[in-house]
C-alpha positions as CSV (number, residue, x, y, z in Angstrom):
1,M,-56.1,-30.5,30.0
2,K,-54.1,-29.1,27.2
3,I,-53.2,-25.4,26.9
4,K,-51.0,-25.4,23.8
5,E,-51.7,-21.6,23.3
6,A,-49.6,-21.0,26.4
7,V,-46.6,-22.5,24.7
8,S,-47.1,-21.2,21.1
9,N,-43.8,-19.3,21.1
10,P,-41.3,-21.1,18.7
11,I,-38.9,-21.3,21.7
12,F,-41.0,-24.1,23.2
13,D,-40.9,-26.1,19.9
14,S,-37.1,-25.9,20.1
15,V,-37.1,-27.1,23.7
16,K,-39.3,-30.0,22.7
17,L,-36.9,-31.0,19.9
18,V,-33.9,-30.9,22.1
19,A,-35.6,-32.7,25.0
20,T,-36.5,-35.4,22.5
21,E,-33.0,-35.6,21.2
22,I,-31.4,-36.1,24.6
23,Q,-34.3,-38.2,25.8
24,Q,-35.2,-36.1,28.9
25,E,-38.7,-35.4,30.2
26,T,-39.0,-31.6,30.3
27,Y,-41.6,-29.2,31.6
28,V,-42.3,-25.5,31.9
29,V,-43.0,-24.8,35.6
30,G,-43.7,-22.1,38.1
31,G,-44.5,-18.4,37.6
32,F,-44.9,-18.6,33.8
33,V,-47.7,-21.1,34.0
34,R,-49.4,-19.4,37.0
35,D,-49.4,-16.0,35.4
36,Y,-50.6,-17.3,32.1
37,L,-53.6,-18.9,33.8
38,L,-54.2,-15.7,35.8
39,K,-54.0,-13.7,32.5
40,R,-51.4,-11.5,34.1
41,D,-48.6,-9.8,32.1
42,Q,-46.1,-12.5,31.2
43,K,-42.7,-12.0,32.9
44,K,-39.7,-12.1,30.7
45,D,-38.4,-15.3,32.3
46,I,-39.4,-19.0,31.8
47,D,-38.3,-21.8,34.1
48,F,-37.9,-25.4,32.8
49,V,-37.4,-28.5,34.9
50,T,-36.1,-31.7,33.3
51,V,-36.0,-35.2,34.6
52,G,-32.2,-35.5,34.1
53,N,-29.4,-33.0,33.6
54,G,-30.6,-29.4,33.4
55,I,-27.2,-28.1,32.4
56,L,-27.0,-30.5,29.5
57,L,-30.5,-29.4,28.3
58,A,-29.5,-25.7,28.5
59,K,-26.2,-26.3,26.6
60,E,-27.9,-28.3,23.8
61,L,-30.7,-25.7,23.4
62,A,-28.3,-22.7,23.5
63,H,-26.2,-24.4,20.8
64,K,-29.3,-25.0,18.6
65,L,-30.5,-21.4,19.0
66,G,-27.0,-19.9,18.5
67,A,-27.0,-18.4,22.0
68,T,-24.0,-20.3,23.5
69,S,-22.3,-17.0,24.2
70,Q,-25.2,-16.0,26.5
71,L,-25.0,-19.3,28.5
72,S,-24.3,-19.2,32.3
73,V,-23.7,-22.4,34.1
74,F,-23.9,-22.9,37.9
75,K,-22.6,-26.4,38.5
76,R,-22.9,-26.2,42.2
77,F,-26.7,-25.8,41.9
78,G,-27.1,-27.9,38.8
79,T,-28.7,-25.0,36.9
80,A,-28.0,-23.0,33.8
81,M,-29.6,-20.0,32.1
82,F,-29.3,-17.9,29.0
83,K,-31.2,-15.0,27.4
84,Y,-32.8,-15.4,24.0
85,Q,-34.9,-12.8,22.2
86,G,-35.2,-10.8,25.4
87,I,-36.4,-13.7,27.5
88,D,-34.5,-15.3,30.4
89,L,-34.6,-19.1,30.1
90,E,-33.6,-21.1,33.2
91,F,-33.0,-24.9,33.4
92,V,-32.7,-27.2,36.4
93,G,-32.9,-30.9,36.9
94,A,-35.9,-32.3,38.8
95,R,-35.0,-32.9,42.4
96,K,-36.2,-33.8,45.8
97,E,-35.1,-32.1,49.0
98,S,-34.7,-32.7,52.7
99,Y,-33.9,-30.2,55.4
100,S,-32.1,-30.0,58.7
101,E,-33.7,-28.0,61.6
102,D,-31.1,-25.2,61.8
103,S,-30.9,-24.3,58.1
104,R,-33.2,-23.5,55.1
105,K,-30.6,-24.9,52.7
106,P,-31.8,-28.4,51.7
107,H,-30.0,-31.6,51.0
108,V,-30.8,-32.1,47.3
109,E,-30.9,-35.3,45.2
110,D,-32.2,-36.2,41.7
111,G,-35.9,-36.8,41.6
112,T,-39.0,-37.1,39.4
113,L,-41.4,-34.4,38.3
114,D,-43.7,-35.4,41.1
115,D,-40.8,-35.0,43.6
116,D,-40.0,-31.6,42.1
117,Q,-43.7,-30.4,42.4
118,K,-43.9,-31.6,46.0
119,R,-40.9,-29.5,47.0
120,R,-42.5,-26.2,45.7
121,D,-43.9,-23.6,48.0
122,F,-47.5,-23.3,46.9
123,T,-50.0,-25.2,44.8
124,I,-50.3,-22.3,42.4
125,N,-46.6,-22.7,41.7
126,T,-46.6,-26.5,41.2
127,L,-48.3,-26.2,37.8
128,A,-46.3,-27.6,34.9
129,I,-46.8,-27.7,31.1
130,S,-45.3,-30.7,29.2
131,M,-42.6,-30.1,26.6
132,N,-42.6,-33.7,25.6
133,E,-43.6,-34.9,22.2
134,A,-46.2,-37.4,23.5
135,N,-48.3,-34.8,25.4
136,F,-46.9,-31.4,24.4
137,G,-48.9,-28.6,26.0
138,E,-50.6,-30.7,28.6
139,L,-51.1,-29.1,32.0
140,I,-50.0,-31.2,34.9
141,D,-51.7,-30.2,38.1
142,P,-51.4,-32.9,40.9
143,F,-52.3,-30.5,43.8
144,N,-55.3,-28.7,42.3
145,G,-53.4,-25.5,41.7
146,V,-55.9,-24.4,39.0
147,E,-58.7,-24.6,41.5
148,D,-56.7,-22.6,44.1
149,L,-56.1,-20.0,41.4
150,A,-59.8,-19.8,40.7
151,N,-60.6,-19.5,44.4
152,K,-57.7,-17.1,45.1
153,I,-56.2,-19.2,47.7
154,I,-52.5,-19.6,48.9
155,R,-52.1,-23.2,50.0
156,T,-49.0,-25.5,50.3
157,P,-48.8,-28.8,48.4
158,L,-47.6,-30.7,51.5
159,A,-48.5,-30.2,55.2
160,P,-48.0,-26.5,55.8
161,H,-46.1,-27.0,59.0
162,I,-43.5,-29.0,57.2
163,T,-43.4,-26.5,54.2
164,Y,-42.8,-23.5,56.4
165,S,-40.5,-25.2,59.0
166,D,-38.3,-26.5,56.2
167,D,-37.9,-23.2,54.5
168,P,-39.1,-20.3,56.6
169,L,-38.7,-17.8,53.8
170,R,-41.8,-19.4,52.3
171,M,-43.8,-17.6,55.1
172,M,-42.7,-14.3,53.6
173,R,-43.5,-15.5,50.1
174,A,-47.0,-16.6,51.1
175,I,-47.7,-13.1,52.4
176,R,-46.1,-11.5,49.4
177,F,-48.2,-13.5,47.0
178,A,-51.3,-12.8,49.0
179,A,-50.6,-9.1,48.8
180,Q,-49.6,-9.1,45.1
181,L,-52.3,-11.3,43.8
182,E,-55.0,-10.3,46.3
183,F,-55.3,-13.9,47.4
184,V,-56.2,-15.3,50.8
185,I,-53.9,-17.6,52.7
186,E,-55.7,-20.8,53.6
187,E,-56.5,-21.0,57.3
188,Q,-54.3,-24.0,58.2
189,S,-51.5,-22.5,56.2
190,F,-51.7,-19.2,58.1
191,T,-51.9,-20.9,61.5
192,A,-48.7,-22.8,60.5
193,I,-47.0,-19.5,59.7
194,Q,-47.9,-18.2,63.1
195,E,-46.6,-21.3,64.8
196,N,-43.3,-21.2,62.8
197,A,-42.8,-17.4,62.9
198,E,-39.7,-17.7,65.1
199,R,-38.0,-19.8,62.4
200,L,-37.7,-16.7,60.3
201,K,-34.6,-16.0,62.5
202,I,-32.6,-18.5,60.5
203,V,-33.2,-16.6,57.2
204,S,-30.8,-13.9,56.2
205,F,-32.1,-10.4,56.3
206,E,-31.1,-10.0,52.6
207,R,-33.6,-12.7,51.6
208,V,-36.3,-11.4,54.0
209,M,-35.9,-7.8,52.7
210,D,-36.1,-9.0,49.1
211,E,-39.7,-10.3,49.9
212,F,-40.4,-7.3,52.1
213,Q,-39.5,-4.8,49.4
214,K,-41.9,-6.6,47.0
215,I,-44.7,-6.2,49.6
216,M,-43.8,-2.5,50.0
217,M,-44.2,-2.1,46.2
218,T,-47.7,-3.6,46.0
219,P,-50.6,-1.2,45.2
220,K,-51.9,-1.5,48.8
221,P,-48.9,-2.3,51.0
222,S,-51.0,-2.5,54.2
223,V,-52.4,-5.8,53.1
224,G,-49.0,-7.5,53.3
225,L,-47.8,-5.4,56.3
226,S,-50.8,-6.2,58.4
227,L,-50.5,-9.9,57.5
228,L,-46.9,-9.8,58.6
229,E,-48.0,-8.4,62.0
230,K,-50.9,-10.9,62.4
231,A,-48.6,-13.8,61.6
232,G,-46.1,-12.7,64.2
233,L,-43.4,-12.1,61.6
234,M,-43.2,-8.3,61.8
235,E,-41.8,-8.7,65.4
236,Y,-38.7,-10.3,63.9
237,I,-38.4,-7.7,61.1
238,L,-39.4,-4.3,62.4
239,P,-40.2,-4.5,66.2
240,E,-39.9,-0.7,66.2
241,L,-43.1,-0.7,64.1
242,T,-45.0,-3.2,66.2
243,A,-44.1,-1.1,69.2
244,L,-46.5,1.5,67.8
245,K,-49.4,-0.9,68.1
246,G,-52.2,-0.3,70.6
247,I,-54.2,2.5,72.2
248,E,-53.7,3.7,75.8
249,E,-56.2,5.6,77.9
250,V,-55.4,7.8,80.9
251,E,-58.0,9.9,82.6
252,G,-60.3,9.5,79.7
253,Q,-57.8,10.6,77.2
254,R,-56.7,8.3,74.4
255,H,-54.3,8.4,71.5
256,K,-54.6,6.8,68.1
257,D,-53.1,3.5,67.2
258,N,-50.0,4.6,65.5
259,F,-49.3,1.2,63.9
260,Y,-52.5,1.2,61.9
261,H,-52.2,4.9,61.2
262,T,-48.8,4.2,59.7
263,L,-50.2,1.5,57.4
264,E,-52.8,4.0,56.2
265,V,-50.1,6.6,55.5
266,V,-48.1,4.0,53.4
267,D,-51.3,3.1,51.5
268,N,-51.9,6.8,50.9
269,I,-48.4,7.5,49.6
270,A,-48.5,4.3,47.4
271,L,-51.3,6.0,45.4
272,F,-48.8,8.7,44.3
273,T,-45.4,7.2,44.1
274,D,-43.5,4.0,43.1
275,N,-40.4,5.3,44.9
276,V,-39.8,2.5,47.4
277,W,-37.7,4.8,49.7
278,L,-40.5,7.4,49.8
279,R,-42.8,4.6,50.9
280,W,-40.2,3.7,53.5
281,A,-40.2,7.2,54.8
282,A,-44.0,6.8,55.2
283,L,-43.4,3.5,57.0
284,L,-40.9,5.0,59.4
285,H,-42.3,8.6,59.8
286,D,-43.7,7.9,63.2
287,V,-41.3,5.3,64.4
288,G,-40.0,7.5,67.2
289,K,-43.4,7.8,68.8
290,A,-43.2,4.6,70.9
291,V,-40.1,6.0,72.5
292,T,-41.3,9.5,73.1
293,K,-44.9,8.8,74.2
294,R,-45.8,10.6,77.5
295,F,-48.9,11.6,79.3
296,D,-49.2,15.2,80.6
297,K,-52.3,16.0,82.7
298,S,-52.4,19.5,81.3
299,V,-52.1,18.6,77.5
300,G,-52.8,14.9,77.3
301,W,-50.7,12.5,75.2
302,T,-47.5,14.0,73.8
303,F,-44.8,12.7,71.4
304,H,-42.2,15.5,71.7
305,S,-39.3,15.3,69.3
306,H,-40.5,12.0,67.8
307,E,-39.2,13.1,64.4
308,F,-35.7,13.7,65.8
309,V,-35.7,10.4,67.7
310,G,-37.2,8.5,64.7
311,A,-34.6,10.0,62.3
312,K,-31.8,8.8,64.6
313,M,-33.4,5.3,64.6
314,V,-33.4,5.1,60.7
315,P,-29.7,4.2,60.1
316,K,-29.8,1.6,62.9
317,I,-32.8,0.0,61.3
318,F,-31.3,0.1,57.8
319,R,-28.0,-1.5,59.1
320,R,-29.9,-4.3,60.9
321,L,-32.1,-5.1,57.8
322,K,-29.1,-4.9,55.4
323,L,-30.7,-2.1,53.5
324,P,-28.6,0.4,51.5
325,L,-26.6,2.7,53.7
326,G,-25.8,5.3,51.0
327,Q,-28.3,7.8,49.5
328,P,-31.5,5.8,50.4
329,V,-30.9,5.9,54.2
330,K,-29.9,9.6,54.1
331,Y,-33.1,10.3,52.1
332,V,-35.4,8.4,54.4
333,Q,-33.7,9.9,57.5
334,K,-34.1,13.4,56.1
335,L,-37.8,13.0,55.4
336,V,-38.5,11.4,58.8
337,M,-36.7,14.3,60.5
338,M,-38.6,16.9,58.5
339,S,-42.0,15.2,58.4
340,S,-43.6,17.9,60.7
341,R,-41.8,20.9,59.4
342,P,-44.3,22.1,56.8
343,I,-47.0,22.3,59.4
344,A,-45.2,25.1,61.2
345,V,-45.4,27.3,58.1
346,V,-49.1,26.8,57.3
347,T,-50.1,30.0,59.1
348,D,-50.6,33.3,57.3
349,D,-48.0,35.0,59.4
350,A,-45.2,32.5,58.6
351,T,-42.2,34.5,57.7
352,D,-40.4,34.3,54.3
353,S,-37.3,33.4,56.4
354,A,-39.1,30.3,57.7
355,L,-40.2,29.4,54.2
356,R,-36.7,29.9,52.8
357,R,-35.2,27.6,55.5
358,L,-37.7,24.9,54.9
359,L,-37.0,25.0,51.1
360,F,-33.2,25.1,51.7
361,D,-33.3,22.2,54.1
362,A,-35.6,20.1,52.0
363,G,-33.9,21.0,48.7
364,E,-34.7,18.7,45.8
365,D,-36.8,16.5,48.2
366,F,-39.3,19.3,48.9
367,E,-42.1,17.8,46.7
368,D,-41.6,14.4,48.3
369,L,-41.8,15.9,51.7
370,I,-45.1,17.5,50.8
371,T,-46.4,14.2,49.3
372,L,-45.5,12.6,52.7
373,C,-47.3,15.3,54.7
374,K,-50.4,14.9,52.6
375,A,-50.3,11.1,52.9
376,D,-50.1,11.6,56.7
377,I,-53.7,13.0,56.7
378,T,-55.7,10.0,57.8
379,T,-58.7,11.6,59.5
380,K,-62.0,10.3,58.5
381,N,-63.6,13.7,59.0
382,E,-64.1,15.0,55.5
383,R,-64.1,18.7,56.6
384,K,-60.8,18.3,58.5
385,Q,-59.3,16.3,55.7
386,K,-60.2,19.1,53.2
387,R,-58.8,21.8,55.4
388,F,-55.5,19.9,56.0
389,K,-55.0,19.4,52.3
390,Q,-55.7,23.0,51.6
391,N,-53.1,24.0,54.2
392,F,-50.4,22.0,52.4
393,E,-51.5,23.5,49.0
394,F,-51.2,26.9,50.7
395,V,-47.6,26.0,51.8
396,E,-46.7,24.8,48.3
397,Q,-47.9,28.1,46.8
398,K,-46.0,30.2,49.3
399,I,-42.9,28.2,48.8
400,K,-43.2,28.5,45.0
401,D,-43.4,32.3,45.3
402,V,-40.3,32.4,47.5
403,E,-38.4,30.1,45.2
404,E,-39.2,32.1,42.1
405,R,-38.0,35.3,43.9
406,D,-35.0,34.1,45.9
407,R,-33.8,30.9,44.1
408,I,-33.1,29.2,47.5
409,R,-33.4,25.5,46.7
410,N,-30.1,23.8,47.2
411,F,-28.3,27.1,46.7
412,Q,-24.6,27.6,47.5
413,P,-23.4,31.0,48.8
414,P,-22.7,33.2,45.7
415,I,-19.1,33.6,46.9
416,S,-17.0,30.5,47.5
417,G,-14.5,29.8,50.2
418,E,-11.7,30.0,47.6
419,E,-12.8,33.5,46.6
420,I,-13.0,34.7,50.2
421,M,-9.4,33.4,50.7
422,K,-8.3,35.4,47.6
423,I,-10.1,38.6,48.7
424,F,-8.4,38.6,52.1
425,D,-5.2,36.8,51.1
426,L,-5.8,34.1,53.7
427,P,-4.8,30.5,54.0
428,P,-7.6,28.0,55.0
429,C,-8.8,29.0,58.5
430,K,-11.9,29.1,60.7
431,E,-12.7,32.6,59.6
432,I,-13.4,31.4,56.1
433,G,-16.0,29.0,57.3
434,Q,-17.5,31.7,59.6
435,I,-17.9,34.1,56.7
436,K,-19.4,31.4,54.4
437,N,-21.9,30.4,57.0
438,A,-22.8,34.1,57.8
439,I,-23.5,34.7,54.1
440,K,-25.8,31.6,54.0
441,E,-27.7,32.8,57.1
442,A,-28.0,36.3,55.9
443,I,-29.5,35.1,52.6
444,L,-31.9,32.8,54.4
445,E,-33.0,35.6,56.7
446,G,-33.6,37.9,53.8
447,E,-30.9,40.4,54.9
448,V,-28.8,39.9,51.7
449,E,-30.1,39.2,48.2
450,N,-29.0,35.9,46.7
451,N,-26.6,37.3,44.1
452,Y,-22.8,37.9,43.8
453,N,-22.7,41.7,44.2
454,S,-24.9,41.8,47.3
455,A,-22.9,38.9,48.8
456,L,-19.6,40.6,48.0
457,I,-20.6,43.8,49.8
458,Y,-21.7,41.7,52.8
459,V,-18.3,39.8,52.8
460,L,-16.3,43.0,52.8
461,D,-18.4,44.4,55.7
462,L,-17.8,41.1,57.6
463,G,-14.1,41.4,56.9
464,K,-14.0,44.8,58.6
465,Q,-15.7,43.4,61.7
466,L,-13.1,40.6,61.8
467,N,-10.2,43.1,61.2
468,L,-9.5,41.5,57.8
469,K,-8.3,43.8,55.0
470,P,-9.1,43.0,51.4
471,K,-6.0,42.5,49.3
472,N,-7.2,41.7,45.9
473,I,-10.0,44.2,45.2
């Protein structure tokens, strides 16, 4: 089967010429071929495998194309790459691999194209297109990958138990591909993942999270997340999440399954944002419920302070998973902590003070907080769903009115600590902090307008109460 139209770019003709000159069999492999056959948008990277020296092929081709300055060589791995006309080209020699039980790093030796295809993770990634003069453009498909593409099946080229045991990261990749491509993992393959789930422990969290983040960014993350749970992998990644699974009943009173509720919330929010950290906030918004779950005869099931407990858990989870500990963790922690706050100001009698405090605390993340709250509506009762959404729209409008009037979002007190020191001719001391905090509280409570003159009058009055005399007014 020839698919020359797949390799019509002049780059491929150049590869053919160089491969012929150095007498090395060469093939396009992997994602480029798969995505072409799936009619997906082509990625801006192409992988080549050559029966011989991949670095030599890359050097000769880069020289021919005038791209030597772009060439990067990785001798330890026998690979090389360079960018040409906006496309990343990567080259590696064909190889065969063997594994030890306690590592996913293989022992590698030179091999044939057949060896190289056997070592790949899934049949849909074993597909290769010849770059050789004799059969240029011919599709090589020894494991029926084309058929699996047509049937939307994830299957391993070798026995699945061996494939997943050798490199347990492939279990994450299987689920990621199933989620991204909307494919089904073949039954024997999925059983092998379940039986090898514990082997995920030998994979670094950095590599696990690379796959997990791709699952989080799929159009419907619950597909991959639920597969991770069913496969037994989630227990090794986010046991805090699997702890939410299940429904208990006491005296005829039940609570909802917070694990599947969480997956619905993540799907809901995925409809409105590609911000992976906002999706993480949805994933962890109820993570404190397993810890705080209690049954009270008078009120039924309760989860008191689950937002506070969940927010405290977020940094520990991020540290364990090797996720960023800067702004992302602060952002997710903040949204988890505030995830129930807007509900408290839904009522008609909610004070402007409460609205100002909500807006001040949420700051630039207010819209994201409301998006999270709306995503948290998972009731199947259309009347309730409509009412809840109207409630949050009501809050948004009230907040907008307050913001236009009082300019509270992320505000700083109109008078700085340095100015207060000058006014009272004071060195840095606790009274300065007390005055600054008092100004902020007075503005949030609506006792003082958010402008310099009103704040100055208030500062002078505070000074009198603290027996401080203005020196520079």
